[in-house]
A tleap script that builds the chain and sets N, CA, C and O, in Angstrom:
source leaprc.protein.ff14SB
mol = sequence {
  NMET SER LYS ALA PRO LEU PRO ASN HIE ARG
  ALA ALA ALA LEU ALA LEU LEU ASN SER ASP
  THR ARG LEU SER ARG LYS ALA GLY SER PHE
  LEU GLY GLN LEU VAL ALA ASP PRO THR PRO
  MET THR PRO ALA GLN ALA ASP TRP LEU ALA
  LYS LEU LEU ILE ARG ALA ALA LEU PRO PRO
  LEU ALA HIE GLY GLU ALA CLEU
}
set mol.1.N position { 6.727 0.353 -20.520 }
set mol.1.CA position { 6.809 -0.813 -19.786 }
set mol.1.C position { 6.154 -0.682 -18.392 }
set mol.1.O position { 6.554 0.140 -17.568 }
set mol.2.N position { 5.172 -1.497 -18.176 }
set mol.2.CA position { 4.480 -1.405 -16.892 }
set mol.2.C position { 5.193 -2.067 -15.802 }
set mol.2.O position { 5.972 -2.993 -16.028 }
set mol.3.N position { 4.956 -1.630 -14.640 }
set mol.3.CA position { 5.668 -2.203 -13.454 }
set mol.3.C position { 4.834 -3.487 -12.942 }
set mol.3.O position { 3.608 -3.543 -13.035 }
set mol.4.N position { 5.549 -4.405 -12.448 }
set mol.4.CA position { 4.776 -5.659 -11.895 }
set mol.4.C position { 4.047 -5.269 -10.635 }
set mol.4.O position { 4.506 -4.492 -9.798 }
set mol.5.N position { 2.859 -5.876 -10.565 }
set mol.5.CA position { 2.089 -5.620 -9.379 }
set mol.5.C position { 2.771 -6.045 -8.095 }
set mol.5.O position { 3.520 -7.021 -8.066 }
set mol.6.N position { 2.509 -5.317 -7.060 }
set mol.6.CA position { 3.063 -5.731 -5.720 }
set mol.6.C position { 2.412 -6.997 -5.113 }
set mol.6.O position { 1.186 -7.096 -5.167 }
set mol.7.N position { 3.068 -7.858 -4.606 }
set mol.7.CA position { 2.545 -9.071 -4.201 }
set mol.7.C position { 1.565 -9.122 -2.987 }
set mol.7.O position { 0.657 -9.952 -2.931 }
set mol.8.N position { 1.781 -8.256 -2.089 }
set mol.8.CA position { 0.754 -8.230 -0.929 }
set mol.8.C position { 0.808 -6.848 -0.311 }
set mol.8.O position { 1.634 -6.024 -0.702 }
set mol.9.N position { -0.074 -6.584 0.662 }
set mol.9.CA position { -0.177 -5.352 1.268 }
set mol.9.C position { 1.089 -4.951 2.033 }
set mol.9.O position { 1.402 -3.762 2.074 }
set mol.10.N position { 1.785 -5.828 2.602 }
set mol.10.CA position { 2.990 -5.483 3.264 }
set mol.10.C position { 4.149 -4.928 2.411 }
set mol.10.O position { 4.882 -4.021 2.804 }
set mol.11.N position { 4.264 -5.554 1.190 }
set mol.11.CA position { 5.246 -5.044 0.188 }
set mol.11.C position { 4.680 -3.733 -0.337 }
set mol.11.O position { 5.510 -2.854 -0.565 }
set mol.12.N position { 3.401 -3.462 -0.564 }
set mol.12.CA position { 2.948 -2.227 -0.974 }
set mol.12.C position { 3.186 -1.092 0.088 }
set mol.12.O position { 3.545 0.034 -0.257 }
set mol.13.N position { 2.983 -1.422 1.315 }
set mol.13.CA position { 3.275 -0.427 2.282 }
set mol.13.C position { 4.762 -0.066 2.462 }
set mol.13.O position { 5.146 1.078 2.703 }
set mol.14.N position { 5.509 -1.059 2.335 }
set mol.14.CA position { 7.059 -0.726 2.415 }
set mol.14.C position { 7.443 0.019 1.139 }
set mol.14.O position { 8.341 0.860 1.191 }
set mol.15.N position { 6.865 -0.223 0.097 }
set mol.15.CA position { 7.241 0.537 -1.179 }
set mol.15.C position { 6.891 1.943 -0.989 }
set mol.15.O position { 7.650 2.842 -1.349 }
set mol.16.N position { 5.632 2.181 -0.370 }
set mol.16.CA position { 5.273 3.577 -0.123 }
set mol.16.C position { 6.136 4.303 0.828 }
set mol.16.O position { 6.539 5.448 0.623 }
set mol.17.N position { 6.431 3.544 1.963 }
set mol.17.CA position { 7.299 4.212 3.002 }
set mol.17.C position { 8.724 4.451 2.446 }
set mol.17.O position { 9.380 5.384 2.909 }
set mol.18.N position { 9.185 3.738 1.577 }
set mol.18.CA position { 10.503 3.895 1.019 }
set mol.18.C position { 10.518 4.797 -0.232 }
set mol.18.O position { 11.571 5.040 -0.822 }
set mol.19.N position { 9.351 5.275 -0.613 }
set mol.19.CA position { 9.249 6.168 -1.743 }
set mol.19.C position { 9.487 7.641 -1.423 }
set mol.19.O position { 9.504 7.975 -0.239 }
set mol.20.N position { 9.662 8.494 -2.322 }
set mol.20.CA position { 9.811 9.970 -2.081 }
set mol.20.C position { 8.486 10.684 -1.868 }
set mol.20.O position { 8.458 11.909 -1.752 }
set mol.21.N position { 7.401 9.949 -1.816 }
set mol.21.CA position { 6.016 10.524 -1.709 }
set mol.21.C position { 5.857 11.103 -0.305 }
set mol.21.O position { 6.188 10.490 0.710 }
set mol.22.N position { 5.343 12.291 -0.317 }
set mol.22.CA position { 5.053 12.931 0.974 }
set mol.22.C position { 3.854 12.191 1.608 }
set mol.22.O position { 2.876 11.927 0.909 }
set mol.23.N position { 3.899 11.878 2.804 }
set mol.23.CA position { 2.753 11.142 3.524 }
set mol.23.C position { 2.324 11.886 4.757 }
set mol.23.O position { 3.152 12.471 5.455 }
set mol.24.N position { 1.168 11.873 5.007 }
set mol.24.CA position { 0.693 12.528 6.376 }
set mol.24.C position { 1.151 11.512 7.446 }
set mol.24.O position { 1.538 10.379 7.161 }
set mol.25.N position { 1.077 12.001 8.684 }
set mol.25.CA position { 1.336 11.217 9.890 }
set mol.25.C position { 0.369 10.034 9.911 }
set mol.25.O position { 0.729 8.903 10.235 }
set mol.26.N position { -0.957 10.371 9.525 }
set mol.26.CA position { -1.883 9.303 9.671 }
set mol.26.C position { -1.519 8.243 8.628 }
set mol.26.O position { -1.478 7.059 8.961 }
set mol.27.N position { -1.250 8.639 7.359 }
set mol.27.CA position { -0.938 7.726 6.294 }
set mol.27.C position { 0.297 6.829 6.689 }
set mol.27.O position { 0.317 5.619 6.465 }
set mol.28.N position { 1.305 7.502 7.283 }
set mol.28.CA position { 2.512 6.764 7.700 }
set mol.28.C position { 2.192 5.760 8.857 }
set mol.28.O position { 2.735 4.656 8.885 }
set mol.29.N position { 1.379 6.130 9.726 }
set mol.29.CA position { 0.863 5.275 10.759 }
set mol.29.C position { 0.156 3.966 10.213 }
set mol.29.O position { 0.401 2.833 10.626 }
set mol.30.N position { -0.720 4.274 9.263 }
set mol.30.CA position { -1.488 3.210 8.602 }
set mol.30.C position { -0.633 2.265 7.919 }
set mol.30.O position { -0.840 1.057 8.031 }
set mol.31.N position { 0.416 2.777 7.144 }
set mol.31.CA position { 1.328 1.931 6.410 }
set mol.31.C position { 2.145 1.141 7.379 }
set mol.31.O position { 2.287 -0.060 7.148 }
set mol.32.N position { 2.718 1.691 8.474 }
set mol.32.CA position { 3.374 0.969 9.485 }
set mol.32.C position { 2.578 -0.180 10.060 }
set mol.32.O position { 3.105 -1.258 10.334 }
set mol.33.N position { 1.310 0.076 10.233 }
set mol.33.CA position { 0.410 -1.022 10.756 }
set mol.33.C position { 0.251 -2.094 9.656 }
set mol.33.O position { 0.151 -3.267 10.016 }
set mol.34.N position { 0.220 -1.797 8.397 }
set mol.34.CA position { 0.202 -2.867 7.378 }
set mol.34.C position { 1.442 -3.670 7.359 }
set mol.34.O position { 1.396 -4.888 7.192 }
set mol.35.N position { 2.595 -3.001 7.530 }
set mol.35.CA position { 3.851 -3.777 7.571 }
set mol.35.C position { 3.865 -4.762 8.673 }
set mol.35.O position { 4.229 -5.924 8.494 }
set mol.36.N position { 3.425 -4.250 9.934 }
set mol.36.CA position { 3.625 -5.040 11.175 }
set mol.36.C position { 2.441 -6.120 11.427 }
set mol.36.O position { 2.621 -7.129 12.108 }
set mol.37.N position { 1.315 -5.824 10.855 }
set mol.37.CA position { 0.099 -6.674 11.198 }
set mol.37.C position { -0.313 -7.454 10.007 }
set mol.37.O position { -0.684 -6.836 9.009 }
set mol.38.N position { -0.284 -8.834 10.010 }
set mol.38.CA position { -0.677 -9.508 8.777 }
set mol.38.C position { -2.133 -9.726 8.690 }
set mol.38.O position { -2.593 -10.415 7.779 }
set mol.39.N position { -2.900 -9.168 9.600 }
set mol.39.CA position { -4.313 -9.310 9.524 }
set mol.39.C position { -4.948 -8.753 8.192 }
set mol.39.O position { -4.566 -7.656 7.785 }
set mol.40.N position { -5.892 -9.456 7.504 }
set mol.40.CA position { -6.462 -8.908 6.216 }
set mol.40.C position { -7.008 -7.540 6.363 }
set mol.40.O position { -7.604 -7.203 7.386 }
set mol.41.N position { -6.808 -6.711 5.316 }
set mol.41.CA position { -7.394 -5.338 5.317 }
set mol.41.C position { -8.859 -5.365 5.210 }
set mol.41.O position { -9.458 -6.338 4.753 }
set mol.42.N position { -9.451 -4.274 5.642 }
set mol.42.CA position { -10.920 -4.057 5.464 }
set mol.42.C position { -11.019 -3.453 4.035 }
set mol.42.O position { -10.015 -3.086 3.425 }
set mol.43.N position { -12.190 -3.372 3.565 }
set mol.43.CA position { -12.385 -2.772 2.238 }
set mol.43.C position { -12.011 -1.296 2.263 }
set mol.43.O position { -11.479 -0.799 1.271 }
set mol.44.N position { -12.248 -0.619 3.283 }
set mol.44.CA position { -11.844 0.819 3.390 }
set mol.44.C position { -10.373 0.964 3.383 }
set mol.44.O position { -9.862 1.897 2.764 }
set mol.45.N position { -9.612 0.048 4.071 }
set mol.45.CA position { -8.183 0.032 4.084 }
set mol.45.C position { -7.552 -0.174 2.698 }
set mol.45.O position { -6.607 0.486 2.267 }
set mol.46.N position { -8.199 -1.190 2.034 }
set mol.46.CA position { -7.634 -1.600 0.757 }
set mol.46.C position { -7.873 -0.414 -0.231 }
set mol.46.O position { -7.029 -0.156 -1.089 }
set mol.47.N position { -8.985 0.279 -0.111 }
set mol.47.CA position { -9.258 1.446 -0.915 }
set mol.47.C position { -8.274 2.611 -0.682 }
set mol.47.O position { -7.839 3.280 -1.620 }
set mol.48.N position { -7.953 2.818 0.563 }
set mol.48.CA position { -7.016 3.863 0.859 }
set mol.48.C position { -5.541 3.462 0.400 }
set mol.48.O position { -4.783 4.300 -0.090 }
set mol.49.N position { -5.219 2.268 0.569 }
set mol.49.CA position { -3.858 1.810 0.076 }
set mol.49.C position { -3.791 1.940 -1.447 }
set mol.49.O position { -2.765 2.372 -1.972 }
set mol.50.N position { -4.886 1.566 -2.193 }
set mol.50.CA position { -4.955 1.752 -3.613 }
set mol.50.C position { -4.708 3.192 -4.031 }
set mol.50.O position { -3.936 3.478 -4.946 }
set mol.51.N position { -5.386 4.081 -3.332 }
set mol.51.CA position { -5.263 5.490 -3.621 }
set mol.51.C position { -3.816 5.988 -3.370 }
set mol.51.O position { -3.237 6.726 -4.168 }
set mol.52.N position { -3.270 5.547 -2.225 }
set mol.52.CA position { -1.920 6.065 -1.925 }
set mol.52.C position { -0.957 5.493 -2.974 }
set mol.52.O position { -0.016 6.202 -3.330 }
set mol.53.N position { -1.111 4.291 -3.488 }
set mol.53.CA position { -0.282 3.720 -4.469 }
set mol.53.C position { -0.438 4.502 -5.801 }
set mol.53.O position { 0.564 4.778 -6.460 }
set mol.54.N position { -1.630 4.847 -6.190 }
set mol.54.CA position { -1.820 5.628 -7.378 }
set mol.54.C position { -1.166 7.010 -7.248 }
set mol.54.O position { -0.562 7.492 -8.206 }
set mol.55.N position { -1.271 7.622 -6.134 }
set mol.55.CA position { -0.690 8.951 -5.975 }
set mol.55.C position { 0.763 8.910 -6.046 }
set mol.55.O position { 1.389 9.860 -6.516 }
set mol.56.N position { 1.339 7.856 -5.602 }
set mol.56.CA position { 2.831 7.718 -5.609 }
set mol.56.C position { 3.326 7.147 -6.888 }
set mol.56.O position { 4.534 6.967 -7.042 }
set mol.57.N position { 2.437 6.842 -7.847 }
set mol.57.CA position { 2.803 6.248 -9.152 }
set mol.57.C position { 3.498 4.973 -8.987 }
set mol.57.O position { 4.497 4.706 -9.654 }
set mol.58.N position { 2.991 4.161 -8.102 }
set mol.58.CA position { 3.576 2.763 -7.795 }
set mol.58.C position { 2.607 1.728 -8.391 }
set mol.58.O position { 1.438 2.053 -8.597 }
set mol.59.N position { 3.024 0.577 -8.656 }
set mol.59.CA position { 2.125 -0.391 -9.155 }
set mol.59.C position { 1.059 -0.808 -8.279 }
set mol.59.O position { 1.244 -0.592 -7.081 }
set mol.60.N position { -0.010 -1.356 -8.622 }
set mol.60.CA position { -1.070 -1.788 -7.734 }
set mol.60.C position { -0.767 -3.128 -7.163 }
set mol.60.O position { 0.166 -3.812 -7.584 }
set mol.61.N position { -1.606 -3.521 -6.148 }
set mol.61.CA position { -1.477 -4.841 -5.624 }
set mol.61.C position { -1.848 -5.894 -6.677 }
set mol.61.O position { -2.645 -5.655 -7.583 }
set mol.62.N position { -1.228 -7.072 -6.510 }
set mol.62.CA position { -1.506 -8.170 -7.422 }
set mol.62.C position { -3.087 -8.562 -7.251 }
set mol.62.O position { -3.682 -8.442 -6.180 }
set mol.63.N position { -3.632 -9.008 -8.357 }
set mol.63.CA position { -5.045 -9.353 -8.329 }
set mol.63.C position { -5.296 -10.358 -7.197 }
set mol.63.O position { -4.529 -11.309 -7.043 }
set mol.64.N position { -6.279 -10.176 -6.461 }
set mol.64.CA position { -6.640 -11.065 -5.322 }
set mol.64.C position { -5.989 -10.721 -4.044 }
set mol.64.O position { -6.239 -11.365 -3.025 }
set mol.65.N position { -5.164 -9.732 -4.055 }
set mol.65.CA position { -4.485 -9.393 -2.862 }
set mol.65.C position { -5.059 -8.093 -2.151 }
set mol.65.O position { -4.473 -7.590 -1.193 }
set mol.66.N position { -6.121 -7.627 -2.620 }
set mol.66.CA position { -6.723 -6.368 -2.070 }
set mol.66.C position { -7.210 -6.526 -0.602 }
set mol.66.O position { -7.151 -5.582 0.185 }
set mol.67.N position { -7.700 -7.769 -0.254 }
set mol.67.CA position { -8.219 -7.953 1.128 }
set mol.67.C position { -7.452 -8.979 1.814 }
set mol.67.O position { -7.726 -9.281 2.976 }
savepdb mol mol.pdb
quit
């Protein structure tokens, strides 16, 4: 059974912060920024978030929510 995609980057960041995944200080700061700032992500930020989600075995962002 696959997990439902995360609806937006804020939900994805919160899921990562609440997971048991070890995060660097830089990654934690980045995720905190995503939670607090509704500004659309840059392509580089979207790529980093996607990699963090994969590493944590969490579902990806919903289609169309990458930026």
